PyMOL Python script that loads the backbone (N, CA, C, O; Angstrom):
from pymol import cmd

cmd.read_pdbstr("""\
ATOM      1  N   MET A   1      -8.143 -21.451  46.505  1.00  0.00           N
ATOM      2  CA  MET A   1      -9.521 -20.454  46.358  1.00  0.00           C
ATOM      3  C   MET A   1      -8.772 -18.980  45.329  1.00  0.00           C
ATOM      4  O   MET A   1      -9.140 -18.185  44.465  1.00  0.00           O
ATOM      5  N   GLY A   2      -8.046 -19.177  45.798  1.00  0.00           N
ATOM      6  CA  GLY A   2      -7.136 -17.679  44.779  1.00  0.00           C
ATOM      7  C   GLY A   2      -6.945 -18.129  43.284  1.00  0.00           C
ATOM      8  O   GLY A   2      -7.153 -17.431  42.292  1.00  0.00           O
ATOM      9  N   LEU A   3      -6.606 -19.141  43.309  1.00  0.00           N
ATOM     10  CA  LEU A   3      -6.332 -19.709  41.993  1.00  0.00           C
ATOM     11  C   LEU A   3      -7.271 -20.038  41.067  1.00  0.00           C
ATOM     12  O   LEU A   3      -6.965 -20.028  39.875  1.00  0.00           O
ATOM     13  N   ILE A   4      -8.649 -20.404  41.520  1.00  0.00           N
ATOM     14  CA  ILE A   4     -10.254 -20.715  41.079  1.00  0.00           C
ATOM     15  C   ILE A   4     -10.700 -19.407  40.675  1.00  0.00           C
ATOM     16  O   ILE A   4     -11.209 -19.219  39.570  1.00  0.00           O
ATOM     17  N   LYS A   5     -10.510 -18.393  41.621  1.00  0.00           N
ATOM     18  CA  LYS A   5     -10.980 -16.968  41.453  1.00  0.00           C
ATOM     19  C   LYS A   5     -10.422 -16.178  40.061  1.00  0.00           C
ATOM     20  O   LYS A   5     -11.018 -15.488  39.234  1.00  0.00           O
ATOM     21  N   PHE A   6      -9.010 -16.592  40.180  1.00  0.00           N
ATOM     22  CA  PHE A   6      -8.014 -15.848  38.733  1.00  0.00           C
ATOM     23  C   PHE A   6      -8.585 -16.843  37.797  1.00  0.00           C
ATOM     24  O   PHE A   6      -9.241 -16.094  37.074  1.00  0.00           O
ATOM     25  N   LEU A   7      -8.700 -17.595  37.506  1.00  0.00           N
ATOM     26  CA  LEU A   7      -8.828 -18.463  36.444  1.00  0.00           C
ATOM     27  C   LEU A   7     -10.076 -18.158  35.902  1.00  0.00           C
ATOM     28  O   LEU A   7     -10.312 -18.112  34.694  1.00  0.00           O
ATOM     29  N   PHE A   8     -10.870 -17.951  36.794  1.00  0.00           N
ATOM     30  CA  PHE A   8     -12.466 -17.599  36.405  1.00  0.00           C
ATOM     31  C   PHE A   8     -12.664 -16.071  35.834  1.00  0.00           C
ATOM     32  O   PHE A   8     -13.519 -15.864  34.972  1.00  0.00           O
ATOM     33  N   ILE A   9     -11.858 -15.024  36.336  1.00  0.00           N
ATOM     34  CA  ILE A   9     -11.874 -13.865  36.064  1.00  0.00           C
ATOM     35  C   ILE A   9     -11.170 -13.644  34.619  1.00  0.00           C
ATOM     36  O   ILE A   9     -11.599 -12.938  33.707  1.00  0.00           O
ATOM     37  N   THR A  10      -9.923 -14.459  34.634  1.00  0.00           N
ATOM     38  CA  THR A  10      -9.188 -14.728  33.355  1.00  0.00           C
ATOM     39  C   THR A  10     -10.231 -15.070  31.998  1.00  0.00           C
ATOM     40  O   THR A  10     -10.355 -14.354  31.005  1.00  0.00           O
ATOM     41  N   ILE A  11     -10.838 -16.200  32.232  1.00  0.00           N
ATOM     42  CA  ILE A  11     -12.109 -16.654  31.409  1.00  0.00           C
ATOM     43  C   ILE A  11     -12.752 -16.097  31.029  1.00  0.00           C
ATOM     44  O   ILE A  11     -13.112 -16.099  29.852  1.00  0.00           O
ATOM     45  N   MET A  12     -13.264 -15.173  32.207  1.00  0.00           N
ATOM     46  CA  MET A  12     -14.775 -14.162  31.595  1.00  0.00           C
ATOM     47  C   MET A  12     -14.121 -12.892  30.892  1.00  0.00           C
ATOM     48  O   MET A  12     -14.742 -12.350  29.978  1.00  0.00           O
ATOM     49  N   ILE A  13     -12.887 -12.408  31.297  1.00  0.00           N
ATOM     50  CA  ILE A  13     -12.185 -11.257  30.189  1.00  0.00           C
ATOM     51  C   ILE A  13     -11.834 -11.655  29.125  1.00  0.00           C
ATOM     52  O   ILE A  13     -11.653 -10.837  28.223  1.00  0.00           O
ATOM     53  N   LEU A  14     -11.611 -13.165  28.886  1.00  0.00           N
ATOM     54  CA  LEU A  14     -11.123 -13.518  27.614  1.00  0.00           C
ATOM     55  C   LEU A  14     -12.508 -13.763  26.635  1.00  0.00           C
ATOM     56  O   LEU A  14     -12.514 -13.604  25.415  1.00  0.00           O
ATOM     57  N   TRP A  15     -13.463 -14.109  27.313  1.00  0.00           N
ATOM     58  CA  TRP A  15     -14.650 -14.190  26.604  1.00  0.00           C
ATOM     59  C   TRP A  15     -15.227 -13.077  26.274  1.00  0.00           C
ATOM     60  O   TRP A  15     -15.576 -12.953  25.100  1.00  0.00           O
ATOM     61  N   VAL A  16     -15.392 -12.343  26.916  1.00  0.00           N
ATOM     62  CA  VAL A  16     -15.886 -10.471  26.713  1.00  0.00           C
ATOM     63  C   VAL A  16     -14.952 -10.194  25.908  1.00  0.00           C
ATOM     64  O   VAL A  16     -15.566  -9.655  24.987  1.00  0.00           O
ATOM     65  N   ILE A  17     -13.928 -10.198  25.644  1.00  0.00           N
ATOM     66  CA  ILE A  17     -12.790  -9.681  24.471  1.00  0.00           C
ATOM     67  C   ILE A  17     -13.527 -10.469  23.269  1.00  0.00           C
ATOM     68  O   ILE A  17     -14.091  -9.846  22.370  1.00  0.00           O
ATOM     69  N   ARG A  18     -13.481 -12.038  23.316  1.00  0.00           N
ATOM     70  CA  ARG A  18     -13.948 -12.372  21.934  1.00  0.00           C
ATOM     71  C   ARG A  18     -14.988 -12.189  21.639  1.00  0.00           C
ATOM     72  O   ARG A  18     -15.221 -12.482  20.466  1.00  0.00           O
ATOM     73  N   LEU A  19     -16.230 -11.606  22.497  1.00  0.00           N
ATOM     74  CA  LEU A  19     -17.522 -11.154  22.235  1.00  0.00           C
ATOM     75  C   LEU A  19     -17.573 -10.048  21.324  1.00  0.00           C
ATOM     76  O   LEU A  19     -18.125  -9.936  20.230  1.00  0.00           O
ATOM     77  N   LEU A  20     -16.741  -9.096  22.144  1.00  0.00           N
ATOM     78  CA  LEU A  20     -16.444  -7.749  21.401  1.00  0.00           C
ATOM     79  C   LEU A  20     -15.561  -8.008  20.095  1.00  0.00           C
ATOM     80  O   LEU A  20     -16.189  -7.398  19.229  1.00  0.00           O
ATOM     81  N   LEU A  21     -14.795  -8.403  19.675  1.00  0.00           N
ATOM     82  CA  LEU A  21     -13.980  -8.691  18.583  1.00  0.00           C
ATOM     83  C   LEU A  21     -15.007  -8.989  17.233  1.00  0.00           C
ATOM     84  O   LEU A  21     -15.055  -8.303  16.212  1.00  0.00           O
ATOM     85  N   ARG A  22     -15.780 -10.169  17.524  1.00  0.00           N
ATOM     86  CA  ARG A  22     -16.954 -10.850  16.774  1.00  0.00           C
ATOM     87  C   ARG A  22     -17.932  -9.501  16.345  1.00  0.00           C
ATOM     88  O   ARG A  22     -18.473  -9.368  15.247  1.00  0.00           O
ATOM     89  N   LEU A  23     -17.998  -8.776  17.206  1.00  0.00           N
ATOM     90  CA  LEU A  23     -18.977  -7.633  16.762  1.00  0.00           C
ATOM     91  C   LEU A  23     -18.277  -6.631  16.236  1.00  0.00           C
ATOM     92  O   LEU A  23     -18.894  -6.159  15.281  1.00  0.00           O
ATOM     93  N   VAL A  24     -17.341  -6.137  16.420  1.00  0.00           N
ATOM     94  CA  VAL A  24     -16.603  -4.758  16.261  1.00  0.00           C
ATOM     95  C   VAL A  24     -15.782  -5.071  15.186  1.00  0.00           C
ATOM     96  O   VAL A  24     -15.774  -4.229  14.289  1.00  0.00           O
ATOM     97  N   PHE A  25     -14.852  -6.391  14.982  1.00  0.00           N
ATOM     98  CA  PHE A  25     -13.939  -6.312  13.815  1.00  0.00           C
ATOM     99  C   PHE A  25     -14.492  -6.468  12.592  1.00  0.00           C
ATOM    100  O   PHE A  25     -13.911  -6.051  11.591  1.00  0.00           O
ATOM    101  N   PRO A  26     -15.732  -7.114  12.532  1.00  0.00           N
ATOM    102  CA  PRO A  26     -16.449  -6.867  10.887  1.00  0.00           C
ATOM    103  C   PRO A  26     -17.420  -5.347  10.572  1.00  0.00           C
ATOM    104  O   PRO A  26     -17.930  -5.112   9.477  1.00  0.00           O
ATOM    105  N   MET A  27     -17.483  -4.800  11.294  1.00  0.00           N
ATOM    106  CA  MET A  27     -17.484  -3.061  11.100  1.00  0.00           C
ATOM    107  C   MET A  27     -16.380  -2.325  10.864  1.00  0.00           C
ATOM    108  O   MET A  27     -16.368  -1.517   9.936  1.00  0.00           O
ATOM    109  N   VAL A  28     -15.377  -2.501  11.625  1.00  0.00           N
ATOM    110  CA  VAL A  28     -14.051  -1.966  11.305  1.00  0.00           C
ATOM    111  C   VAL A  28     -13.750  -2.472   9.931  1.00  0.00           C
ATOM    112  O   VAL A  28     -13.339  -1.680   9.083  1.00  0.00           O
ATOM    113  N   LEU A  29     -13.944  -3.871   9.622  1.00  0.00           N
ATOM    114  CA  LEU A  29     -13.239  -3.934   8.238  1.00  0.00           C
ATOM    115  C   LEU A  29     -13.898  -3.750   7.081  1.00  0.00           C
ATOM    116  O   LEU A  29     -13.419  -3.735   5.948  1.00  0.00           O
ATOM    117  N   LYS A  30     -15.359  -3.569   7.514  1.00  0.00           N
ATOM    118  CA  LYS A  30     -16.223  -2.818   6.584  1.00  0.00           C
ATOM    119  C   LYS A  30     -15.885  -1.399   6.335  1.00  0.00           C
ATOM    120  O   LYS A  30     -15.771  -1.056   5.158  1.00  0.00           O
ATOM    121  N   SER A  31     -15.707  -0.516   7.280  1.00  0.00           N
ATOM    122  CA  SER A  31     -15.324   0.703   6.978  1.00  0.00           C
ATOM    123  C   SER A  31     -13.936   1.076   6.262  1.00  0.00           C
ATOM    124  O   SER A  31     -13.689   1.921   5.401  1.00  0.00           O
ATOM    125  N   VAL A  32     -13.097   0.123   6.940  1.00  0.00           N
ATOM    126  CA  VAL A  32     -11.799   0.115   5.834  1.00  0.00           C
ATOM    127  C   VAL A  32     -11.897   0.038   4.513  1.00  0.00           C
ATOM    128  O   VAL A  32     -11.548   0.944   3.756  1.00  0.00           O
ATOM    129  N   PHE A  33     -12.348  -0.983   4.178  1.00  0.00           N
ATOM    130  CA  PHE A  33     -12.453  -1.448   2.824  1.00  0.00           C
ATOM    131  C   PHE A  33     -13.234  -0.486   1.874  1.00  0.00           C
ATOM    132  O   PHE A  33     -13.008  -0.197   0.699  1.00  0.00           O
ATOM    133  N   GLY A  34     -14.354  -0.018   2.842  1.00  0.00           N
ATOM    134  CA  GLY A  34     -15.441   0.925   2.118  1.00  0.00           C
ATOM    135  C   GLY A  34     -14.603   2.113   1.763  1.00  0.00           C
ATOM    136  O   GLY A  34     -14.830   2.588   0.650  1.00  0.00           O
ATOM    137  N   LYS A  35     -13.522   2.782   2.612  1.00  0.00           N
ATOM    138  CA  LYS A  35     -12.915   3.729   2.123  1.00  0.00           C
ATOM    139  C   LYS A  35     -11.881   3.775   1.081  1.00  0.00           C
ATOM    140  O   LYS A  35     -11.633   4.663   0.265  1.00  0.00           O
ATOM    141  N   MET A  36     -11.229   2.424   1.315  1.00  0.00           N
ATOM    142  CA  MET A  36     -10.366   1.689   0.338  1.00  0.00           C
ATOM    143  C   MET A  36     -11.180   1.837  -1.188  1.00  0.00           C
ATOM    144  O   MET A  36     -10.749   2.577  -2.073  1.00  0.00           O
ATOM    145  N   GLN A  37     -12.397   1.024  -1.331  1.00  0.00           N
ATOM    146  CA  GLN A  37     -12.871   1.612  -2.399  1.00  0.00           C
ATOM    147  C   GLN A  37     -13.437   2.926  -2.998  1.00  0.00           C
ATOM    148  O   GLN A  37     -13.534   3.195  -4.195  1.00  0.00           O
ATOM    149  N   GLU A  38     -13.726   3.553  -2.129  1.00  0.00           N
ATOM    150  CA  GLU A  38     -14.255   5.152  -2.209  1.00  0.00           C
ATOM    151  C   GLU A  38     -12.870   5.704  -3.097  1.00  0.00           C
ATOM    152  O   GLU A  38     -12.913   6.045  -4.279  1.00  0.00           O
ATOM    153  N   GLN A  39     -11.599   5.701  -2.199  1.00  0.00           N
ATOM    154  CA  GLN A  39     -10.415   6.169  -2.771  1.00  0.00           C
ATOM    155  C   GLN A  39     -10.135   5.549  -4.256  1.00  0.00           C
ATOM    156  O   GLN A  39      -9.584   6.226  -5.123  1.00  0.00           O
ATOM    157  N   GLN A  40     -10.513   4.360  -4.450  1.00  0.00           N
ATOM    158  CA  GLN A  40     -10.125   3.524  -5.803  1.00  0.00           C
ATOM    159  C   GLN A  40     -10.859   4.193  -6.794  1.00  0.00           C
ATOM    160  O   GLN A  40     -10.343   4.619  -7.828  1.00  0.00           O
ATOM    161  N   ALA A  41     -12.430   4.332  -6.421  1.00  0.00           N
ATOM    162  CA  ALA A  41     -12.853   4.790  -7.191  1.00  0.00           C
ATOM    163  C   ALA A  41     -13.121   6.512  -7.923  1.00  0.00           C
ATOM    164  O   ALA A  41     -13.605   6.955  -8.965  1.00  0.00           O
ATOM    165  N   ALA A  42     -12.557   7.017  -6.818  1.00  0.00           N
ATOM    166  CA  ALA A  42     -12.279   8.410  -7.141  1.00  0.00           C
ATOM    167  C   ALA A  42     -10.807   8.588  -7.936  1.00  0.00           C
ATOM    168  O   ALA A  42     -10.627   9.581  -8.641  1.00  0.00           O
ATOM    169  N   GLN A  43      -9.984   7.775  -7.809  1.00  0.00           N
ATOM    170  CA  GLN A  43      -8.955   7.789  -8.395  1.00  0.00           C
ATOM    171  C   GLN A  43      -9.331   7.390 -10.177  1.00  0.00           C
ATOM    172  O   GLN A  43      -8.830   8.032 -11.100  1.00  0.00           O
ATOM    173  N   ASN A  44     -10.126   6.423 -10.343  1.00  0.00           N
ATOM    174  CA  ASN A  44     -10.367   5.932 -11.579  1.00  0.00           C
ATOM    175  C   ASN A  44     -11.216   7.076 -12.410  1.00  0.00           C
ATOM    176  O   ASN A  44     -10.903   7.470 -13.534  1.00  0.00           O
ATOM    177  N   ASN A  45     -12.279   7.508 -11.692  1.00  0.00           N
ATOM    178  CA  ASN A  45     -13.331   8.319 -12.364  1.00  0.00           C
ATOM    179  C   ASN A  45     -12.854   9.782 -12.711  1.00  0.00           C
ATOM    180  O   ASN A  45     -13.430  10.288 -13.674  1.00  0.00           O
ATOM    181  N   PRO A  46     -12.178  10.316 -12.265  1.00  0.00           N
ATOM    182  CA  PRO A  46     -11.836  12.061 -13.059  1.00  0.00           C
ATOM    183  C   PRO A  46     -11.180  11.881 -14.376  1.00  0.00           C
ATOM    184  O   PRO A  46     -11.323  12.750 -15.236  1.00  0.00           O
ATOM    185  N   ASN A  47     -10.325  10.600 -14.646  1.00  0.00           N
ATOM    186  CA  ASN A  47      -9.585  10.462 -15.748  1.00  0.00           C
ATOM    187  C   ASN A  47     -10.411  10.187 -16.961  1.00  0.00           C
ATOM    188  O   ASN A  47      -9.999  10.646 -18.027  1.00  0.00           O
ATOM    189  N   SER A  48     -11.481   9.524 -16.947  1.00  0.00           N
ATOM    190  CA  SER A  48     -12.644   9.015 -17.813  1.00  0.00           C
ATOM    191  C   SER A  48     -13.514  10.208 -17.904  1.00  0.00           C
ATOM    192  O   SER A  48     -13.955  10.529 -19.008  1.00  0.00           O
ATOM    193  N   SER A  49     -13.823  10.945 -16.773  1.00  0.00           N
ATOM    194  CA  SER A  49     -15.102  11.919 -16.732  1.00  0.00           C
ATOM    195  C   SER A  49     -14.768  13.181 -17.435  1.00  0.00           C
ATOM    196  O   SER A  49     -15.416  13.666 -18.363  1.00  0.00           O
ATOM    197  N   THR A  50     -13.690  13.666 -16.897  1.00  0.00           N
ATOM    198  CA  THR A  50     -13.032  15.101 -17.525  1.00  0.00           C
ATOM    199  C   THR A  50     -12.680  15.002 -18.885  1.00  0.00           C
ATOM    200  O   THR A  50     -12.681  16.055 -19.523  1.00  0.00           O
ATOM    201  N   LYS A  51     -12.334  13.792 -19.552  1.00  0.00           N
ATOM    202  CA  LYS A  51     -11.598  14.163 -20.921  1.00  0.00           C
ATOM    203  C   LYS A  51     -13.320  13.902 -21.680  1.00  0.00           C
ATOM    204  O   LYS A  51     -14.291  13.215 -21.362  1.00  0.00           O
ATOM    205  N   PRO A  52     -13.056  14.721 -22.643  1.00  0.00           N
ATOM    206  CA  PRO A  52     -14.235  14.681 -23.943  1.00  0.00           C
ATOM    207  C   PRO A  52     -14.103  13.591 -24.591  1.00  0.00           C
ATOM    208  O   PRO A  52     -13.022  13.004 -24.632  1.00  0.00           O
ATOM    209  N   GLU A  53     -15.273  13.119 -25.244  1.00  0.00           N
ATOM    210  CA  GLU A  53     -15.316  11.602 -26.086  1.00  0.00           C
ATOM    211  C   GLU A  53     -14.516  11.914 -27.195  1.00  0.00           C
ATOM    212  O   GLU A  53     -14.912  12.884 -27.842  1.00  0.00           O
ATOM    213  N   GLY A  54     -13.435  11.324 -27.616  1.00  0.00           N
ATOM    214  CA  GLY A  54     -12.467  11.440 -28.876  1.00  0.00           C
ATOM    215  C   GLY A  54     -11.555  11.819 -28.358  1.00  0.00           C
ATOM    216  O   GLY A  54     -10.588  11.520 -29.057  1.00  0.00           O
ATOM    217  N   SER A  55     -11.235  12.369 -27.430  1.00  0.00           N
ATOM    218  CA  SER A  55      -9.669  13.125 -27.023  1.00  0.00           C
ATOM    219  C   SER A  55      -8.895  12.030 -26.880  1.00  0.00           C
ATOM    220  O   SER A  55      -9.450  10.953 -26.663  1.00  0.00           O
ATOM    221  N   ILE A  56      -7.534  12.106 -26.971  1.00  0.00           N
ATOM    222  CA  ILE A  56      -6.215  11.638 -26.664  1.00  0.00           C
ATOM    223  C   ILE A  56      -5.476  12.257 -25.892  1.00  0.00           C
ATOM    224  O   ILE A  56      -5.194  13.455 -25.874  1.00  0.00           O
ATOM    225  N   SER A  57      -4.985  10.990 -24.898  1.00  0.00           N
ATOM    226  CA  SER A  57      -3.916  11.678 -23.861  1.00  0.00           C
ATOM    227  C   SER A  57      -3.158  10.793 -23.282  1.00  0.00           C
ATOM    228  O   SER A  57      -3.543   9.777 -22.704  1.00  0.00           O
ATOM    229  N   ILE A  58      -1.864  11.230 -23.456  1.00  0.00           N
ATOM    230  CA  ILE A  58      -0.731  10.026 -23.402  1.00  0.00           C
ATOM    231  C   ILE A  58      -0.183  10.257 -21.955  1.00  0.00           C
ATOM    232  O   ILE A  58       0.182  11.394 -21.654  1.00  0.00           O
ATOM    233  N   ASP A  59      -0.103   9.216 -21.020  1.00  0.00           N
ATOM    234  CA  ASP A  59       0.026   8.967 -19.610  1.00  0.00           C
ATOM    235  C   ASP A  59       1.421   8.981 -19.460  1.00  0.00           C
ATOM    236  O   ASP A  59       1.929   9.552 -18.495  1.00  0.00           O
ATOM    237  N   TYR A  60       2.211   8.314 -20.462  1.00  0.00           N
ATOM    238  CA  TYR A  60       3.620   7.876 -20.385  1.00  0.00           C
ATOM    239  C   TYR A  60       4.496   8.494 -21.431  1.00  0.00           C
ATOM    240  O   TYR A  60       4.226   8.355 -22.624  1.00  0.00           O
ATOM    241  N   VAL A  61       5.687   9.270 -20.961  1.00  0.00           N
ATOM    242  CA  VAL A  61       6.502   9.544 -21.826  1.00  0.00           C
ATOM    243  C   VAL A  61       7.886   8.823 -21.501  1.00  0.00           C
ATOM    244  O   VAL A  61       8.328   8.541 -20.388  1.00  0.00           O
ATOM    245  N   PRO A  62       8.341   8.642 -22.493  1.00  0.00           N
ATOM    246  CA  PRO A  62       9.915   7.244 -22.157  1.00  0.00           C
ATOM    247  C   PRO A  62      10.825   8.317 -21.744  1.00  0.00           C
ATOM    248  O   PRO A  62      10.878   9.319 -22.457  1.00  0.00           O
ATOM    249  N   PRO A  63      11.473   8.251 -20.800  1.00  0.00           N
ATOM    250  CA  PRO A  63      12.755   8.905 -20.500  1.00  0.00           C
ATOM    251  C   PRO A  63      13.718   9.008 -21.554  1.00  0.00           C
ATOM    252  O   PRO A  63      13.868   8.034 -22.293  1.00  0.00           O
ATOM    253  N   GLN A  64      14.393  10.048 -21.730  1.00  0.00           N
ATOM    254  CA  GLN A  64      15.252  10.265 -22.869  1.00  0.00           C
ATOM    255  C   GLN A  64      16.698   9.993 -22.618  1.00  0.00           C
ATOM    256  O   GLN A  64      17.114  10.106 -21.465  1.00  0.00           O
ATOM    257  N   GLN A  65      17.388   9.697 -23.443  1.00  0.00           N
ATOM    258  CA  GLN A  65      18.747   9.063 -23.183  1.00  0.00           C
ATOM    259  C   GLN A  65      19.562  10.541 -22.625  1.00  0.00           C
ATOM    260  O   GLN A  65      19.238  11.703 -22.870  1.00  0.00           O
ATOM    261  N   LYS A  66      20.602  10.086 -21.882  1.00  0.00           N
ATOM    262  CA  LYS A  66      21.412  11.398 -21.640  1.00  0.00           C
ATOM    263  C   LYS A  66      22.495  11.132 -22.854  1.00  0.00           C
ATOM    264  O   LYS A  66      22.998  10.057 -23.179  1.00  0.00           O
ATOM    265  N   GLN A  67      22.701  12.436 -23.423  1.00  0.00           N
ATOM    266  CA  GLN A  67      23.555  13.242 -24.319  1.00  0.00           C
ATOM    267  C   GLN A  67      25.104  13.520 -23.642  1.00  0.00           C
ATOM    268  O   GLN A  67      25.369  14.325 -22.749  1.00  0.00           O
ATOM    269  N   GLY A  68      25.637  12.993 -24.047  1.00  0.00           N
ATOM    270  CA  GLY A  68      27.193  13.557 -23.929  1.00  0.00           C
ATOM    271  C   GLY A  68      28.299  12.951 -24.316  1.00  0.00           C
ATOM    272  O   GLY A  68      28.303  11.851 -24.868  1.00  0.00           O
ATOM    273  N   ASN A  69      29.445  13.715 -24.020  1.00  0.00           N
ATOM    274  CA  ASN A  69      30.844  12.992 -24.136  1.00  0.00           C
ATOM    275  C   ASN A  69      31.328  12.075 -23.168  1.00  0.00           C
ATOM    276  O   ASN A  69      31.272  12.240 -21.950  1.00  0.00           O
ATOM    277  N   ALA A  70      31.994  10.713 -24.006  1.00  0.00           N
ATOM    278  CA  ALA A  70      32.188   9.870 -22.324  1.00  0.00           C
ATOM    279  C   ALA A  70      33.098  10.419 -21.929  1.00  0.00           C
ATOM    280  O   ALA A  70      33.358   9.779 -20.911  1.00  0.00           O
ATOM    281  N   ASP A  71      34.054  11.452 -22.034  1.00  0.00           N
ATOM    282  CA  ASP A  71      34.831  11.942 -21.212  1.00  0.00           C
ATOM    283  C   ASP A  71      33.968  12.405 -19.992  1.00  0.00           C
ATOM    284  O   ASP A  71      34.412  12.306 -18.848  1.00  0.00           O
ATOM    285  N   LYS A  72      32.749  12.903 -20.251  1.00  0.00           N
ATOM    286  CA  LYS A  72      31.916  13.414 -19.127  1.00  0.00           C
ATOM    287  C   LYS A  72      31.400  12.765 -18.127  1.00  0.00           C
ATOM    288  O   LYS A  72      31.196  13.273 -17.024  1.00  0.00           O
ATOM    289  N   LEU A  73      31.103  11.380 -18.492  1.00  0.00           N
ATOM    290  CA  LEU A  73      31.047  10.470 -17.637  1.00  0.00           C
ATOM    291  C   LEU A  73      31.664  10.148 -16.396  1.00  0.00           C
ATOM    292  O   LEU A  73      30.936   9.979 -15.417  1.00  0.00           O
ATOM    293  N   GLY A  74      32.771  10.051 -16.301  1.00  0.00           N
ATOM    294  CA  GLY A  74      33.522   9.658 -15.231  1.00  0.00           C
ATOM    295  C   GLY A  74      34.811   8.917 -15.638  1.00  0.00           C
ATOM    296  O   GLY A  74      35.000   8.361 -16.720  1.00  0.00           O
ATOM    297  N   ASP A  75      35.464   8.978 -14.847  1.00  0.00           N
ATOM    298  CA  ASP A  75      37.072   8.177 -14.943  1.00  0.00           C
ATOM    299  C   ASP A  75      36.929   6.861 -15.031  1.00  0.00           C
ATOM    300  O   ASP A  75      36.418   6.308 -14.057  1.00  0.00           O
ATOM    301  N   PHE A  76      37.353   5.994 -16.248  1.00  0.00           N
ATOM    302  CA  PHE A  76      37.425   4.930 -16.617  1.00  0.00           C
ATOM    303  C   PHE A  76      38.983   4.640 -16.004  1.00  0.00           C
ATOM    304  O   PHE A  76      39.816   5.541 -16.106  1.00  0.00           O
ATOM    305  N   VAL A  77      39.340   3.373 -15.374  1.00  0.00           N
ATOM    306  CA  VAL A  77      40.114   2.765 -14.913  1.00  0.00           C
ATOM    307  C   VAL A  77      40.631   1.471 -15.682  1.00  0.00           C
ATOM    308  O   VAL A  77      39.784   0.602 -15.474  1.00  0.00           O
ATOM    309  N   GLU A  78      41.631   0.972 -16.465  1.00  0.00           N
ATOM    310  CA  GLU A  78      41.904  -0.139 -17.239  1.00  0.00           C
ATOM    311  C   GLU A  78      42.566  -0.960 -16.266  1.00  0.00           C
ATOM    312  O   GLU A  78      43.511  -0.425 -15.686  1.00  0.00           O
ATOM    313  N   TYR A  79      42.275  -2.163 -15.953  1.00  0.00           N
ATOM    314  CA  TYR A  79      43.104  -3.007 -15.306  1.00  0.00           C
ATOM    315  C   TYR A  79      43.198  -4.358 -15.667  1.00  0.00           C
ATOM    316  O   TYR A  79      42.265  -4.812 -16.330  1.00  0.00           O
ATOM    317  N   GLU A  80      44.317  -5.242 -15.309  1.00  0.00           N
ATOM    318  CA  GLU A  80      44.382  -6.364 -15.268  1.00  0.00           C
ATOM    319  C   GLU A  80      44.438  -7.461 -14.268  1.00  0.00           C
ATOM    320  O   GLU A  80      45.287  -7.477 -13.377  1.00  0.00           O
ATOM    321  N   GLU A  81      43.455  -8.454 -14.429  1.00  0.00           N
ATOM    322  CA  GLU A  81      43.718  -9.328 -13.302  1.00  0.00           C
ATOM    323  C   GLU A  81      44.820 -10.271 -13.237  1.00  0.00           C
ATOM    324  O   GLU A  81      45.242 -10.894 -14.211  1.00  0.00           O
ATOM    325  N   VAL A  82      45.268 -10.351 -12.063  1.00  0.00           N
ATOM    326  CA  VAL A  82      46.448 -10.899 -11.478  1.00  0.00           C
ATOM    327  C   VAL A  82      46.179 -12.212 -11.152  1.00  0.00           C
ATOM    328  O   VAL A  82      45.293 -12.292 -10.301  1.00  0.00           O
ATOM    329  N   LYS A  83      46.634 -13.294 -11.531  1.00  0.00           N
ATOM    330  CA  LYS A  83      46.521 -14.736 -10.694  1.00  0.00           C
ATOM    331  C   LYS A  83      47.369 -15.145  -9.816  1.00  0.00           C
ATOM    332  O   LYS A  83      47.199 -16.225  -9.250  1.00  0.00           O
TER     333      LYS A  83
END
""", "prot")
cmd.dss("prot")
cmd.show_as("cartoon", "prot")
cmd.util.cbc("prot")
cmd.orient("prot")
């Protein structure tokens, strides 16, 4: 009798959890994806709306090479491979 009662309660709890997940999970996903879309739109819109038409902006500046003497770069040790 105790085993049947345990199985019945377990099945009922799992059924209720499944029912709640079917109702709650889509709403949670909608809100998460909605927030992601708003953040993406907020990141894309200010760049295009703040610049007047015809202006040019450069977003990428290539890194400059280090200028210096080879002696300042570090110690180099020559070696020979021994077989």
